[in-house]
TIVO-2410 file (N, C-alpha, C; in nm, 3 decimals):
# residues 67
REC num residu      c1      c2      c3 atome chaine
REC   1      M  11.364   9.802   6.103     N      A
REC   1      M  11.332   9.939   6.072    CA      A
REC   1      M  11.215   9.984   6.160     C      A
REC   2      V  11.227  10.101   6.218     N      A
REC   2      V  11.126  10.153   6.310    CA      A
REC   2      V  11.024  10.234   6.231     C      A
REC   3      T  10.898  10.208   6.261     N      A
REC   3      T  10.791  10.281   6.192    CA      A
REC   3      T  10.763  10.413   6.264     C      A
REC   4      E  10.682  10.496   6.201     N      A
REC   4      E  10.645  10.624   6.261    CA      A
REC   4      E  10.566  10.601   6.389     C      A
REC   5      L  10.481  10.501   6.388     N      A
REC   5      L  10.403  10.471   6.507    CA      A
REC   5      L  10.495  10.427   6.621     C      A
REC   6      G  10.597  10.350   6.590     N      A
REC   6      G  10.694  10.307   6.691    CA      A
REC   6      G  10.770  10.425   6.749     C      A
REC   7      L  10.812  10.518   6.663     N      A
REC   7      L  10.881  10.637   6.711    CA      A
REC   7      L  10.789  10.723   6.798     C      A
REC   8      L  10.665  10.737   6.757     N      A
REC   8      L  10.568  10.813   6.835    CA      A
REC   8      L  10.548  10.748   6.972     C      A
REC   9      Y  10.538  10.616   6.972     N      A
REC   9      Y  10.522  10.543   7.098    CA      A
REC   9      Y  10.643  10.563   7.189     C      A
REC  10      L  10.764  10.548   7.136     N      A
REC  10      L  10.885  10.568   7.216    CA      A
REC  10      L  10.896  10.712   7.267     C      A
REC  11      G  10.863  10.809   7.183     N      A
REC  11      G  10.866  10.949   7.226    CA      A
REC  11      G  10.765  10.976   7.337     C      A
REC  12      G  10.643  10.921   7.320     N      A
REC  12      G  10.541  10.940   7.422    CA      A
REC  12      G  10.580  10.876   7.554     C      A
REC  13      M  10.634  10.756   7.548     N      A
REC  13      M  10.677  10.688   7.671    CA      A
REC  13      M  10.792  10.763   7.738     C      A
REC  14      T  10.881  10.820   7.659     N      A
REC  14      T  10.992  10.897   7.716    CA      A
REC  14      T  10.938  11.020   7.790     C      A
REC  15      V  10.844  11.091   7.728     N      A
REC  15      V  10.785  11.209   7.792    CA      A
REC  15      V  10.712  11.168   7.920     C      A
REC  16      L  10.634  11.061   7.913     N      A
REC  16      L  10.562  11.015   8.032    CA      A
REC  16      L  10.658  10.972   8.142     C      A
REC  17      F  10.770  10.910   8.103     N      A
REC  17      F  10.868  10.869   8.203    CA      A
REC  17      F  10.923  10.991   8.278     C      A
REC  18      F  10.952  11.099   8.205     N      A
REC  18      F  11.006  11.217   8.272    CA      A
REC  18      F  10.904  11.279   8.367     C      A
REC  19      F  10.777  11.283   8.329     N      A
REC  19      F  10.675  11.334   8.421    CA      A
REC  19      F  10.660  11.243   8.542     C      A
REC  20      W  10.668  11.113   8.520     N      A
REC  20      W  10.660  11.016   8.629    CA      A
REC  20      W  10.776  11.035   8.726     C      A
REC  21      A  10.898  11.045   8.674     N      A
REC  21      A  11.016  11.065   8.758    CA      A
REC  21      A  11.006  11.199   8.832     C      A
REC  22      Y  10.960  11.304   8.764     N      A
REC  22      Y  10.944  11.435   8.828    CA      A
REC  22      Y  10.844  11.426   8.943     C      A
REC  23      G  10.738  11.352   8.925     N      A
REC  23      G  10.638  11.336   9.030    CA      A
REC  23      G  10.696  11.266   9.152     C      A
REC  24      I  10.775  11.162   9.129     N      A
REC  24      I  10.837  11.090   9.242    CA      A
REC  24      I  10.932  11.182   9.316     C      A
REC  25      V  11.015  11.254   9.244     N      A
REC  25      V  11.112  11.345   9.307    CA      A
REC  25      V  11.038  11.455   9.385     C      A
REC  26      S  10.932  11.510   9.327     N      A
REC  26      S  10.855  11.614   9.396    CA      A
REC  26      S  10.793  11.559   9.524     C      A
REC  27      F  10.740  11.438   9.519     N      A
REC  27      F  10.680  11.378   9.637    CA      A
REC  27      F  10.785  11.358   9.747     C      A
REC  28      V  10.902  11.307   9.712     N      A
REC  28      V  11.008  11.285   9.810    CA      A
REC  28      V  11.051  11.417   9.872     C      A
REC  29      L  11.065  11.520   9.791     N      A
REC  29      L  11.106  11.650   9.844    CA      A
REC  29      L  10.997  11.711   9.932     C      A
REC  30      D  10.870  11.693   9.896     N      A
REC  30      D  10.761  11.741   9.981    CA      A
REC  30      D  10.763  11.671  10.116     C      A
REC  31      V  10.782  11.541  10.114     N      A
REC  31      V  10.788  11.467  10.241    CA      A
REC  31      V  10.904  11.518  10.325     C      A
REC  32      K  11.019  11.535  10.261     N      A
REC  32      K  11.139  11.577  10.334    CA      A
REC  32      K  11.125  11.720  10.388     C      A
REC  33      N  11.069  11.810  10.309     N      A
REC  33      N  11.068  11.951  10.347    CA      A
REC  33      N  10.941  11.998  10.416     C      A
REC  34      K  10.831  11.922  10.407     N      A
REC  34      K  10.706  11.966  10.467    CA      A
REC  34      K  10.659  11.874  10.578     C      A
REC  35      F  10.643  11.747  10.544     N      A
REC  35      F  10.578  11.655  10.638    CA      A
REC  35      F  10.668  11.614  10.754     C      A
REC  36      I  10.794  11.589  10.729     N      A
REC  36      I  10.885  11.548  10.837    CA      A
REC  36      I  10.903  11.663  10.937     C      A
REC  37      P  10.928  11.788  10.894     N      A
REC  37      P  10.938  11.897  10.994    CA      A
REC  37      P  10.808  11.918  11.072     C      A
REC  38      K  10.693  11.907  11.006     N      A
REC  38      K  10.567  11.923  11.078    CA      A
REC  38      K  10.547  11.811  11.180     C      A
REC  39      G  10.587  11.690  11.146     N      A
REC  39      G  10.578  11.579  11.240    CA      A
REC  39      G  10.668  11.600  11.360     C      A
REC  40      R  10.789  11.648  11.335     N      A
REC  40      R  10.881  11.676  11.446    CA      A
REC  40      R  10.827  11.786  11.535     C      A
REC  41      Q  10.770  11.890  11.472     N      A
REC  41      Q  10.711  12.000  11.550    CA      A
REC  41      Q  10.596  11.949  11.635     C      A
REC  42      Y  10.512  11.863  11.580     N      A
REC  42      Y  10.400  11.806  11.654    CA      A
REC  42      Y  10.450  11.725  11.775     C      A
REC  43      L  10.550  11.641  11.753     N      A
REC  43      L  10.603  11.560  11.862    CA      A
REC  43      L  10.668  11.647  11.970     C      A
REC  44      R  10.739  11.753  11.927     N      A
REC  44      R  10.802  11.844  12.022    CA      A
REC  44      R  10.696  11.913  12.107     C      A
REC  45      G  10.586  11.955  12.044     N      A
REC  45      G  10.478  12.019  12.118    CA      A
REC  45      G  10.413  11.925  12.217     C      A
REC  46      R  10.392  11.798  12.177     N      A
REC  46      R  10.334  11.700  12.268    CA      A
REC  46      R  10.424  11.678  12.389     C      A
REC  47      R  10.556  11.671  12.365     N      A
REC  47      R  10.649  11.652  12.477    CA      A
REC  47      R  10.644  11.772  12.572     C      A
REC  48      Q  10.637  11.892  12.517     N      A
REC  48      Q  10.632  12.011  12.601    CA      A
REC  48      Q  10.504  12.013  12.684     C      A
REC  49      L  10.392  11.978  12.624     N      A
REC  49      L  10.266  11.974  12.700    CA      A
REC  49      L  10.275  11.871  12.813     C      A
REC  50      K  10.333  11.756  12.784     N      A
REC  50      K  10.345  11.652  12.886    CA      A
REC  50      K  10.435  11.698  13.000     C      A
REC  51      E  10.546  11.766  12.966     N      A
REC  51      E  10.635  11.817  13.070    CA      A
REC  51      E  10.567  11.924  13.154     C      A
REC  52      E  10.491  12.014  13.089     N      A
REC  52      E  10.420  12.118  13.163    CA      A
REC  52      E  10.316  12.057  13.257     C      A
REC  53      Q  10.244  11.956  13.212     N      A
REC  53      Q  10.146  11.889  13.297    CA      A
REC  53      Q  10.215  11.823  13.416     C      A
REC  54      Q  10.330  11.763  13.389     N      A
REC  54      Q  10.403  11.696  13.497    CA      A
REC  54      Q  10.453  11.798  13.599     C      A
REC  55      R  10.505  11.913  13.551     N      A
REC  55      R  10.550  12.018  13.643    CA      A
REC  55      R  10.434  12.072  13.725     C      A
REC  56      E  10.320  12.093  13.660     N      A
REC  56      E  10.202  12.144  13.730    CA      A
REC  56      E  10.155  12.045  13.837     C      A
REC  57      Q  10.158  11.917  13.804     N      A
REC  57      Q  10.117  11.815  13.900    CA      A
REC  57      Q  10.214  11.812  14.019     C      A
REC  58      E  10.343  11.822  13.992     N      A
REC  58      E  10.442  11.823  14.100    CA      A
REC  58      E  10.422  11.946  14.188     C      A
REC  59      R  10.392  12.061  14.126     N      A
REC  59      R  10.370  12.184  14.202    CA      A
REC  59      R  10.248  12.168  14.293     C      A
REC  60      K  10.141  12.110  14.242     N      A
REC  60      K  10.020  12.089  14.322    CA      A
REC  60      K  10.049  11.994  14.437     C      A
REC  61      E  10.126  11.888  14.411     N      A
REC  61      E  10.160  11.794  14.517    CA      A
REC  61      E  10.240  11.862  14.627     C      A
REC  62      R  10.335  11.949  14.588     N      A
REC  62      R  10.413  12.021  14.689    CA      A
REC  62      R  10.326  12.116  14.769     C      A
REC  63      E  10.232  12.183  14.702     N      A
REC  63      E  10.141  12.272  14.772    CA      A
REC  63      E  10.056  12.194  14.872     C      A
REC  64      E  10.008  12.079  14.832     N      A
REC  64      E   9.925  11.997  14.922    CA      A
REC  64      E  10.007  11.948  15.040     C      A
REC  65      Q  10.133  11.920  15.019     N      A
REC  65      Q  10.219  11.874  15.129    CA      A
REC  65      Q  10.244  11.985  15.228     C      A
REC  66      L  10.247  12.108  15.181     N      A
REC  66      L  10.272  12.222  15.269    CA      A
REC  66      L  10.153  12.248  15.361     C      A
REC  67      Y  10.033  12.216  15.319     N      A
REC  67      Y   9.913  12.246  15.400    CA      A
REC  67      Y   9.874  12.132  15.486     C      A
***
C-alpha cells in the first residue's frame, strides 16, 4: 500500500522529470537552430576573407610582374 508521502514523492519526481526532459529538448533545439547556423556563418566568413586575401595577393603579384 502506497502512503501519501510516497504518492507525493512520485508526483514530484514525475513533475521534475518533465522539466528535466523539456530542458534537454530545449537545449538540443537551441544548438540546432542557433549555434550550428552561427558556426557555419562564421566559417563561411573566414573562408571568404581568406579567398579575398589570396585574390588581393595574386593581384599585387601580377602588378609587380608588370613593372
